[in-house]
C-alpha positions in Angstrom: -6.2 -36.2 37.8 -8.5 -33.3 37.1 -8.4 -31.7 33.7 -7.1 -28.1 33.8 -9.9 -25.7 33.1 -9.6 -22.1 31.9 -10.9 -19.4 34.2 -14.5 -18.6 33.4 -15.3 -15.6 31.3 -17.3 -12.8 32.9 -21.0 -13.4 33.0 -23.1 -11.8 30.2 -24.7 -9.5 32.8 -21.3 -8.0 33.6 -20.2 -7.6 30.0 -20.2 -4.3 28.3 -20.3 -4.0 24.5 -16.5 -4.0 24.2 -16.0 -7.2 26.2 -18.8 -8.8 24.1 -16.8 -7.7 21.0 -13.6 -9.1 22.5 -15.3 -12.5 23.1 -16.6 -12.4 19.5 -13.0 -11.9 18.3 -11.8 -14.8 20.4 -14.6 -17.0 19.0 -13.2 -16.1 15.5 -9.7 -17.2 16.7 -8.3 -13.6 16.8 -6.7 -13.6 20.3 -4.5 -10.6 19.6 -7.5 -8.3 18.9 -9.4 -9.8 21.9 -6.4 -9.2 24.2 -6.1 -5.6 23.1 -9.8 -4.9 24.0 -9.5 -6.7 27.4 -6.4 -4.7 28.3 -8.0 -1.4 27.2 -11.1 -2.0 29.3 -9.0 -3.0 32.3 -6.9 0.2 32.0 -10.1 2.3 31.8 -11.5 0.6 34.9 -8.3 1.2 36.9 -8.1 4.8 35.8 -11.8 5.4 36.7 -11.4 3.6 40.1 -8.4 5.9 40.9 -10.3 9.1 40.3 -13.8 8.5 41.5 -14.5 10.0 44.9 -17.1 7.4 46.0 -15.3 4.5 47.7 -18.1 2.1 46.9 -17.9 2.9 43.2 -14.1 2.6 43.3 -14.3 -0.8 44.9 -16.9 -1.9 42.3 -14.7 -0.8 39.4 -11.6 -2.6 40.9 -13.6 -5.7 41.5 -14.8 -5.8 37.9 -11.2 -5.3 36.7 -10.1 -8.3 38.8 -12.8 -10.4 37.3 -11.5 -9.6 33.9 -7.9 -10.2 34.7 -7.8 -14.1 34.8 -9.2 -14.4 31.3 -6.8 -11.7 30.1 -3.9 -13.8 31.4 -5.2 -16.8 29.5 -5.3 -14.7 26.3 -1.7 -13.5 27.0 -0.4 -17.1 27.2 -2.2 -18.0 24.0 -0.7 -15.1 22.1 2.8 -15.9 23.5 2.5 -19.5 22.3 1.5 -18.5 18.7 4.7 -17.0 17.6 8.0 -18.5 16.5 10.3 -15.7 15.2 12.5 -18.1 13.3 9.5 -19.1 11.1 8.2 -15.6 10.4 10.7 -14.6 7.7 8.9 -16.7 5.0 5.8 -14.5 5.3 7.6 -11.2 4.7 10.1 -9.8 2.2 13.0 -7.8 3.6 14.7 -5.8 0.9 18.4 -5.0 1.1 18.8 -1.2 1.1 20.9 0.5 -1.6 24.5 1.2 -0.7 25.5 4.7 0.5 24.1 7.6 -1.6 25.8 10.9 -1.5 24.1 13.8 0.5 24.1 15.9 -2.6 22.0 13.3 -4.4 19.6 13.2 -1.5 19.4 16.9 -1.8 18.0 17.5 1.7 19.0 19.9 4.4 22.2 18.8 6.1 20.7 18.9 9.5 18.0 16.5 8.4 20.4 14.0 7.0 22.8 14.4 10.0 19.9 13.7 12.5 18.9 10.5 10.6 22.5 9.4 10.6 22.8 10.0 14.3 19.6 8.0 15.0 20.1 5.1 12.5 23.6 4.9 10.9 25.6 5.5 14.1 23.8 3.0 16.3 23.9 0.4 13.5 27.6 0.8 12.8 28.8 1.4 16.3 26.4 -0.5 18.6 29.0 -0.7 21.4 28.6 3.1 22.0 24.9 2.5 22.9 25.3 -0.4 25.3 23.2 0.2 28.4 21.2 2.9 26.7 17.7 2.7 25.4 17.1 2.2 21.7 16.9 5.4 19.6 13.4 6.8 19.5 11.0 6.2 16.6 11.1 8.8 13.8 8.3 10.6 11.9 9.2 12.0 8.5 6.6 14.4 7.2 6.4 16.5 4.1 4.5 17.1 0.9 4.0 14.5 -1.8 7.0 13.6 -4.0 9.4 15.2 -1.5 11.4 11.9 -1.4 10.7 10.6 2.1 10.9 6.9 1.1 14.0 7.5 -1.0 15.6 9.2 2.0 14.9 6.3 4.2 16.3 3.8 1.7 19.4 5.9 1.3 20.0 6.1 5.1 19.3 2.4 5.6 21.8 1.6 2.8 24.4 3.7 4.5 23.7 1.8 7.8 23.9 -1.6 6.0 20.4 -2.4 7.2 17.6 -4.3 5.6 14.2 -2.6 5.1 10.8 -4.0 5.9 8.2 -1.6 4.4 4.5 -1.6 5.3 1.8 0.6 3.9 -0.6 1.1 6.8 -3.4 1.8 4.3 -3.4 -1.9 3.5 -4.0 -3.2 7.1 -7.7 -3.6 6.5 -6.9 -6.1 3.9 -5.7 -8.5 6.6 -8.2 -10.7 8.5 -6.1 -10.2 11.7 -4.5 -6.8 11.6 -3.3 -6.7 15.2 -1.6 -10.1 14.9 -0.2 -9.2 11.5 1.3 -5.9 12.9 2.9 -7.8 15.8 4.4 -10.4 13.4 6.0 -7.6 11.4 7.8 -6.3 14.4 8.9 -9.8 15.3 10.2 -10.5 11.8 12.2 -7.2 11.8 13.7 -8.1 15.2 14.9 -11.4 13.8 16.8 -9.7 11.0 18.9 -7.0 12.6 19.9 -4.4 11.7 16.6 -3.5 10.2 14.7 -0.4 9.3 10.9 -0.9 9.8 9.3 1.7 7.5 5.6 2.5 8.1 4.1 4.6 5.3 1.0 6.6 5.5 0.8 6.5 9.3 -2.1 9.0 9.3 -4.2 5.9 8.2 -4.5 5.0 11.9 -6.2 8.3 12.8 -9.8 8.7 13.8 -9.9 11.8 11.7 -8.8 9.9 8.7 -11.2 7.0 9.3 -14.0 8.9 11.1 -16.7 7.6 8.7 -15.9 4.0 9.8 -18.1 4.4 12.9 -21.2 4.2 10.8 -20.3 0.6 9.9 -20.8 -0.7 13.4 -18.9 -1.4 16.6 -16.4 -3.8 15.0 -15.2 -1.3 12.4 -15.0 1.4 15.1 -12.8 -0.9 17.3 -10.4 -1.7 14.5 -8.4 1.5 14.9 -8.2 1.2 18.6 -6.8 -2.3 18.4 -4.2 -1.5 15.7 -3.2 1.7 17.4 -2.6 -0.1 20.7 -0.5 -2.8 19.1 1.5 -0.1 17.2 2.1 2.0 20.3 3.0 -0.9 22.6 5.5 -2.3 20.0 7.2 1.1 19.5 7.3 1.7 23.2 9.3 -1.4 23.6 6.7 -3.8 25.0 5.5 -7.1 23.6 1.9 -7.6 22.6 1.2 -9.0 26.0 2.5 -6.0 27.8 5.7 -7.7 29.0 8.3 -5.0 29.3 11.1 -7.6 29.5 10.8 -8.0 25.7 11.9 -4.5 24.9 12.7 -3.3 21.3 16.2 -4.5 20.5 19.1 -2.4 19.4 19.4 -2.4 15.7 15.7 -2.1 15.0 14.8 1.4 13.8 11.2 2.4 13.4 10.5 5.2 10.9 7.0 6.4 9.9 6.1 8.7 7.0 3.1 10.9 6.3 2.1 13.7 4.0 -0.5 14.9 6.5 1.1 15.2 9.9 -1.9 17.1 11.3 -4.0 14.0 10.8 -1.7 11.7 12.9 -3.3 10.5 16.0 -1.9 12.3 19.2 -1.0 9.0 20.9 1.0 7.9 17.9 2.6 11.3 17.6 3.8 10.9 21.2 5.7 7.7 20.5 7.2 9.1 17.3 9.4 11.4 19.3 11.7 12.5 16.5 9.7 14.5 14.0 11.6 15.7 10.9 10.3 17.8 8.1 11.3 16.7 4.6 10.8 19.7 2.3 10.0 19.4 -1.4 13.1 19.6 -3.6 12.1 21.7 -6.6 15.7 21.9 -7.9 16.7 21.0 -11.4 20.2 20.1 -10.3 18.8 17.7 -7.8 16.7 15.9 -10.3 19.6 15.8 -12.7 21.7 14.1 -10.0 18.9 11.7 -9.3 18.6 10.8 -13.0 22.4 10.4 -13.2 22.3 8.0 -10.2 19.4 6.0 -11.8 21.1 5.8 -15.2 24.5 4.8 -13.8 23.3 1.2 -13.4 21.8 0.8 -16.9 23.0 1.0 -20.5 22.4 4.7 -21.3 23.7 7.4 -23.5 22.6 10.7 -22.0 25.0 13.7 -21.7 25.1 16.2 -18.9 23.4 18.8 -21.0 20.6 16.3 -21.8 20.2 15.4 -18.1 19.7 19.1 -17.4 17.1 19.3 -20.1 15.2 16.3 -18.8 15.3 17.8 -15.3 13.5 20.9 -16.5 10.7 18.7 -18.1 10.2 16.5 -15.0 9.6 19.2 -12.4 6.6 17.4 -11.0 8.2 13.9 -10.9 9.3 12.3 -7.6 12.3 10.1 -7.4 10.2 7.0 -7.6 8.5 8.3 -10.7 11.9 9.1 -12.3 12.9 5.5 -11.5 9.7 4.3 -13.3 10.6 6.3 -16.3 14.0 4.6 -16.5 12.5 1.1 -15.8 9.9 1.5 -18.5 12.5 2.6 -21.0 14.5 -0.6 -20.2 11.4 -2.8 -20.6 10.8 -1.3 -24.0 14.4 -2.1 -24.9 14.1 -5.6 -23.7 10.9 -6.1 -25.7 12.7 -4.9 -28.8 15.6 -7.3 -28.1 13.2 -10.3 -27.6 11.6 -9.5 -30.9 14.9 -9.5 -32.7 15.8 -12.9 -31.2 12.5 -14.4 -32.3 13.2 -13.1 -35.8 16.5 -15.0 -35.8 19.0 -12.2 -35.2 21.9 -13.9 -33.3 23.7 -10.7 -32.1 20.7 -8.7 -30.9 22.0 -6.0 -28.6 20.0 -3.9 -26.2 19.9 -0.3 -27.4 21.1 2.3 -24.9 18.5 4.5 -23.2 18.6 8.1 -24.6 17.0 11.4 -23.9 14.4 10.8 -26.6 13.4 7.5 -25.0 12.8 9.2 -21.7 10.8 12.1 -23.2 8.6 9.7 -25.1 8.1 7.6 -22.0 6.8 10.7 -20.2 3.7 10.4 -22.3 3.0 7.0 -20.6 4.3 7.6 -17.1 2.7 10.7 -15.7 3.5 12.6 -12.5 1.2 11.9 -9.6 0.8 15.6 -8.7 0.2 18.7 -10.9 3.2 20.3 -12.4 2.8 23.3 -10.2 3.6 21.1 -7.2 2.1 21.5 -3.7 -0.2 24.5 -3.2 1.2 27.3 -1.0 -1.5 26.9 1.7 -0.3 23.3 2.2 3.3 24.4 2.7 2.1 26.9 5.3 0.3 24.1 7.1 3.6 22.2 7.3 5.3 25.2 8.6 2.7 25.7 11.3 2.8 22.0 12.3 6.6 22.2 12.5 6.3 25.2 14.8 3.7 23.5 17.1 5.1 19.9 17.4 8.9 19.9 16.7 
């Protein structure tokens, strides 16, 4: 019986730099990245063959595409055999979202919150209403720094009873196989429905953001093309191998965030069909509500008047930074309690967090943006982008 042999790779004479790079990825045991390049080259060949006027040139392009196809199919089978969704959970941490948070604590326009509820909460709680329909489209939340985009996603996911898998796209370069890693993220989320898949800093996949990478060589330049292709195929409802039968399941909600929507790649902007502006909330009452919500779960002694005074002092703090203030205050209290126990005090009790504790902690936990907030010209940029693309 003859041993099964893989179809031969294209000859070196026929290889262009991209195919050579794909073969290099395959040699490094990175089949996902190699497959993405093969598929991209084949699509370009087919598009070119369709539009060239010379029949001989068209036939030559189609022939080259057919020579690439067998090895592309081999790569598809290899990628398909690599994944076992049941074993992916151990590589990722899915956080349970916080239970429902009132709209007044979110402090966002009612239309914004209602749209998110229609696209996340309703399909998660009443999936029978969406049988036979496609999954809700992916969402792009954009707005200035410290506008509370991540907090808003957590609140909506909590209301939907969904888990959250959060990925900062700025960190993809830290992974040896970014395309494969991104595919595994989608598979892991699909195995834990309902799940909100949150991609932060989606502008990191833009050529405009990473334009300087081309100076580091062909491999760095191809990084963005590979990751963008995986990202777009997965959101479009296709598997990494282009099989449309493995469409994105109901109960998987993809939300991306950015502080610079004008830097988001046009192809990615296309698949993020729902684009929602999250304005900055420079409202003392809002911050007072956020602080009250944060302090409700910890031992604290802060009056309503003191909450209002703290809100005035924290005009540049985001919700996450307010949470850090409270957490660091608790850590200080715990350290004081441990010290008393070591000294032999049997009834050491944790002291309640007070206004003075929070004000003192502000000297150590600084806001990430100037107190004046986002410059006016940036706000106008958001308004213009909203007008152009929503």
